[in-house]
N, C-alpha and C positions, 0 to 999 in steps of 0.2 A: 576316808580311812581311819581318822581318829575316832569317829563315831561307831564305826564297825568294831574296832577294838574294845571300845567301851561296853558295847552290847555283849561280846563274847565273854568279857570279864564278868558280867552280871549274871551270866548262864551258869557259871562254875561257882558262884559265891553261895554260901549257905543262906537258908531263907532268914529274912530279917523278921524282927518282932512284928506280929499282927499278920504275917502271910499265911500262917496255919489257920487262924480264924477265918480269914477270907476264903480258904479252901473249904473249910467245914460249912460256911454259910452258903456256899454255892455262888456261882457267878451271878454277878449283879447285872442289870440291865446295861447294855453298852460295852461290857467287859469284852464279849466276843468281837465287837468291831474293833475295840482297842488292841486286841490280841493279833487281829489281821493287820491292822495298820502299823503295828510294832510299838516300840517305846514311845511314850508321850512326849509332848513338845517340850516338857521341862527337861527331858534328858538330852535335849539338843537335837532330835530327830525331826524330820519334816517329810510329809507325804510326797511320794513322787509326783512330779507335775505341778506341785503347789508353787506359788510365787516364791516362798522362801527357800524351797529346794532348787529353785533355778537361779537363785543368788540375786534375784530383783529386789527382795525386800518389800514389805508392805507399804511403807510411807509413800504417799502421793507425791510429796515434795522431790523425793529422789528420782522418780520417773520424769518429772518436769525438768529436773537439772539435766538429766541424761538426754532429753529431747533438745535442749538448748545447746548442749556440747555438740551433738551430732549436727545441728544446724549450723553452728559456728565453724564446724570442721568444713562442712560443704561450702560455706561462704568463703572461707580461707582458699580452698582448692580453686574455686571460681576466680577469685582474685589473683591467685597465682598465675592461672592460665591467661587472664587479661594482661598481666605485666609481662609475661613472657612473650605475649603477642606484640606487645609494644616494642620489644627489643629487636624484632625482625621488621618493624615498620619505620617509616621516617618520622618517628616520634621525638619529642625533646623532653627535658627534664621537668618541664613545667606540667606536662600531660600526666607524668607519673605522679607528680605531687598532687594534682587535682584527683587523681584516682584513689590514691591513699586517703585524702582527706574525706572523700565521699564513703569510702569503705569503713574507716574507723570513726567518722563523725567527730573528728579531732582537727586541730590546725597542724599543718604540716609545712615543713620550710627545708630547703637546701642552702646550707650556709658554707662559705670558704673557711679556711683554717683561720683566718683573722676576722671571722664572725660578720662578714659581708653577706648579706642575704641576696642569693643568686634568684630565687623564686620562692613564692610561698602560696599557700592555698588553705581556705577554711570553708565549711559548708555555709553557703548563702551569704559569703562576703567577697569583695572584690580582692584581687591580688595585692593591692596597695595596703588595704585595711588589714589584711593577713599579715603582710610583712610588718606592719607597724606594731601589730599585736606581739608578734615574736620579739621584736626589738624591746617592748615594754616588759616582756615577760622573762626572757632568758638571760637577760644581763645580770649575771651572778658570778662572783669570783670562783665558785665551784665548777662552772661549766667549762673553763678552759682545761681543767684537769681531767674532767671527763672526756673531752675531746681527744686529749693525748692518751688517756687510758684505752679509748675506743679504738684509736689508730694503732696502738702497740698490740692490742688484743686481736685486732682484725674481726671483731664480732660486735653486735649490737649491745649496748648497756642501757640500764635504766637509771635515771637520776630522780629519786622521789622528792618531791616537795622543795622545789628550787626557789625557796622564799615566797612561794604562792601556793594557790590551790592546785597547780598543774603538776602532773607527772610527766617528766620528759624522757623520751627514748632517744638515744643517740646511736646512729649506725654509721661507720665509715663508708664512704663511697671509694672503693678500690679500682684504680686503673693501673694494672700491673703492681708495681711495688710502690707506687705512689697513691697519696691519699688527698686529692684535690678538693674534696668537699665532704660534708657531713649531712645525713637525712635526720631531721629532727621531727618527732611526733609528740605534740603537746596534748595529752589527755586530761581535761579538767573535769571528768566525771567523778563524783564522790563514792560511788559504789564499787569501783575496781573491778567491774565486770569487763572480761574481754582483754585483760592486760597481756596474757600469754599470745593471744591472737595478734594483738597490736605489735608485739615484740617481733614475732615471727614475720609479719607482713611488712614491717618496717625494715627488716633485715633483708628480705628478699627484694624489697623495692629498691634498697641501696645497691644491691647486686645489679639490678636492671639499669640504675642510673650509671653505674660504672660502665657497663656495656655501652650505653648511649655516649658518655663523655669519652670513652675510648675511640669510638666510631668518629665522633667528631674531631678528636685530635688527628686521626689518620686523614680525614678529609682537609682538615685546615692545613695540615703538613704538605699534603699533595698540592693544594691551591697555592700555598706559599712558595713551594718549589717552582711551580709554573710561573708564578708572577715574578720570582727572581730571575728566572731564565728570560722573561720578556725584558726586564729591566737591563739585565746584562747585554742582551742583543741590542738595545738601543744605545747603551753607553759605549759598547765596543764597535756599533756599526756593522753587526753581523748580517742584516737584512740584505736579501739578494736583490731587491729593487725598492723603490720608493713606496710602491703599493704595499708590499710585505710590511715595510717599516711603519707605515701609517696604520695598518691593522693592529700591529703590536701596541702602538701608542694609543689607539682608541680602547682596546682592551684594558689598558691601565689607567684610563680616564684622562689622558692628555688632550689639552684643548689647543689645536694648532692656531687658533684665531687670538691668542694672547701671547705676550713675551713671557719667557721662562728663564730662570737662572739655575745653573747646576752647581751645587755645593760638594766639595769633597772635605770630609771631616776625618782627618787622619789621626790617629791615637797612638802615642808614644809612652812607653813606661819606663821607669828607672830601675825596675827589678832586675837583679843580676841573673838570676835563673831563667833560661829561656822559656821553660813550661810554664813558671809562675808569671813571667811577663806576658805570654800569649793569653793565659787564662784571665789575667786582670784586664788586658785591653780588650777581650771579648765581652766580660761582663760590662765595662764600660760602653761599648758599642752597643749592647743591648739596652742599656739604660738610655742612651742617646736615642735610639730609635723610638722608645716609648715616650721620651720627652717631646721629640719632634712631631710624633703622631698626634700628640695632644695639642701642641702649639699650631700645627700647620696640617689640619686634617685633609686639605686638598693637595698635599704634596705626594709626590711618588718617592718612596723611601726604600732603600736596599742596604742591607748590612753585608759587606764585602770583607769577611775576616776582621781585620782591625781597622776597617774604614767604614764609614757611613756615607752613602751617595744619596743625595737629594735633589729631585728635580722640582723646582719651586715656582709656581706662578708669580710673575712680577706685578707690583702695585705702581710701577713707574719705570721709566728708562735709567735711573740712577741705581737701581739695585738696593734700595735702602731697606726693603723688606728682608732680602737675603742677609744683608749685614746685621740687622737686628736679630734675626733668627740665630745666626751663627754665633753673636756675642752671647745671647741668652744660653745658647747650649754649651759654649766654652765656660761661662760662669756656673752653669748647673753642674757639669762634670767636675769642676773644680771643687765643688762642694762635696760631691759624692766620692770622687776619686782623686784625692789631692796629689797622689804619686803618678798621676796620668797627666800627659800634656796634650791637649787638643788643638791641632792647627787647622784652621778653615780657609780653604781656598775658593774663591768664587769666580766661576767662568764667565765669559761676556754672554749678552742676551741671545737667546735662541728662540725661534718661533716654529719653523717647520721640524717635524720629528727627525729628518735626517741631519739637522744641525745639533741635536743633542750630544752626538758623538764628540763634535769640535769643542762644544762648551764644556764638555767633561774633561777633554784633554787639557783644555786651559786651566781648569780648576786644579787638575793634578800638578801641572807644571808650576802653578803658583805655590802649591804646598811644598814642592820639591825646592823651589827657589827660596822660599821663606826658611826652610830648614838648613839650606846652605848658607844663608846669611846668619844662621844662629839665632833665629828670632821665632822659635817654635812656641806654640801657644798664642798666636795671634790671628786675627780675622783679617784677611788680605784679599782683595780683588785682583783680577788679572790685569786690569787697566791701571792699578796702582803700582805695578812693577816698573813700568817704563822701560828704560834701557837695561835694567837689571835682568829681565827675562831673556835678553841677548846675551849679555856679559856672561851670565852663570850658566849658559849652555856649554861654555868651556869645560872639558873634563878635568884639567888640572888647574886648581885655584892658584897654584904657585906661579903659573904663567900670568895671571892677572896681577899678582902681587909684584912680580917682577917688573911689569909694564909701569905700574903706579910709582915703584921706587925709582925707576929711571926718569919719570918725569917730575915728581915732586919729592923724592927721597933726599935730595940735598938740602930742602927746606928744612927737614927735621935735624939734620946733622949740623947745619950752621946756625941755626936759631931754635934750639931746643926749647928754651923758655916762651918764646913767641910763636912757635910753630902752631898751636892750636888757635890762636887769634888770628894768625895770617890764613890759615885753612878756612876758617869760619867766614872771614872777610871775603875770601876769594869765592867761595861758594855763594854767599849772598849777592855778591856783586855780578856773577853770571846769572843768577836767578832773576835779578833786577834790570837785566838787559844792559849791563855794563854801565849803569848809572850810579855814580857815587852819591848823589843826592838821595835817591830812594834808598840805596843800600845804608846809608848813614841813618835814615829814620827807622829802618828795621833793627839795626844794631845799637840805636841810640848812642851814636858818637857823631863827631863833627865831620862834615864831608871831607875836609882836608885829612883827617885821620884815614878814612877809607883810601883817598888817594896815595897817601904815604905807604900804606900797608900793601897796596897793588904793586907800587914802584918797587918795594923791598922783594916782594915774591919774584918780579922779573929779574932783579939783580942776583938773587940768590940761586934760582932755578936755570936762568939764562934763557927763559922763555920771552917771546915778544907777543904779548897778548892782543896786540893790534893785528897779528897775523892769524889768519883763519885757521892754518894747520896747527899752530901752537895752542890756539885757543881751544880748539877741538881736543887736543891731547890733554889739556889740563882739565877739561870738563869730564872726559872719561876717566882720567885718573881719580877724580874726586867722586865719581860714582862708584868706583871699584872700592874705594876707602869706605864708603857708606855701605857697600853690599858685604864685604868681607872683613871689615874692621881696619884699623889704621896701624896694627902691629906689623909694620913692614921691616 
């Protein structure tokens, strides 16, 4: 349009100097052709059909550049199709990483938000060497900022020259609103060719990785629900028969040829607000599950709201492995969640899958008994409870206190200063089978002192410790004091 306007303006202008002379001299050779062709090239006009008129331009380098761009675009479309195909196949993120590395001739890695390398690939290199290369290359203070910026922007960003010769493209891997990982493309080429292609390809690959990770999350969640249902069935004894229970156990990896112990790890928080208390104990339960999975990979573990149930293969009849694991878990949770009390109850040994229900019930009863004794935060086995597991089945603890007061309460009233010594001597005397000599060795006193204190207990309480009935009542009263405290 601009050229046509210029030609029209020249037609109305007056002849310039020299035009008349050319008219008198007549047309020179070639002028007729130029008249047919229109204005000369100097005026900005080009003959129709010429390369200049078609916008291609004469330089050969430009045509070569266009050819390369078309080829790159074709390759990009082909790579898009291959990536999109992976999304509907049973492919994992390692396959996507390898494809991008081959397509861009660059090192590619998928990293977690904490810069843990999930997978890596490089042309002609093993995955381990590619991962090491990424570790050596991208550890840079600016990279964390770029990860955060890419996460907020929800798109790929380029970080040029991360202290090395590599240009790093960072693309967030989106799964819903979460960013569980980032896709990194490390281009070490110096000519900068294909940067736009690499950026687009990395971004699309990150999208495909998001689809794959999202699918894996769904599958893992479904598998976890199925597994939890199987564990719940074993713990509650919901199996219709032994054959069904056995199938559930086999699916979970339970070996009926070895003894197991069931642990109930109950979590209590001192938070006042119910919602805050529940949220805190659930976080503690998740941490306990992670810790136990690492320390006992052969265990069957299930989180049940604010409790973690563990079916642990035993390494002996004494339950030492269960005690050790429970103690380590309580210690670890104490470090991470000091405001949460973790109480561990250990059921008796079980072997057949149908015995898991009973062992779990024992573990739960142990936890409740320890709580009622005011000793939360401890690791206690069911066998350690002794008569306490019967005494503390009484719904009203005041009844227990009343019984102990009837039997030994006069001792506290009549000899308040000596009452603790008398009670300790009486308990040791019973544990040593009514032997003053053995009790004196434990208490580090003379045998006559033990005899004197026992006689004073009989005088104050009116008990006859030679009588089986009185001796049994005194022993039960002492167990009650041990279970619920001596504040009678």
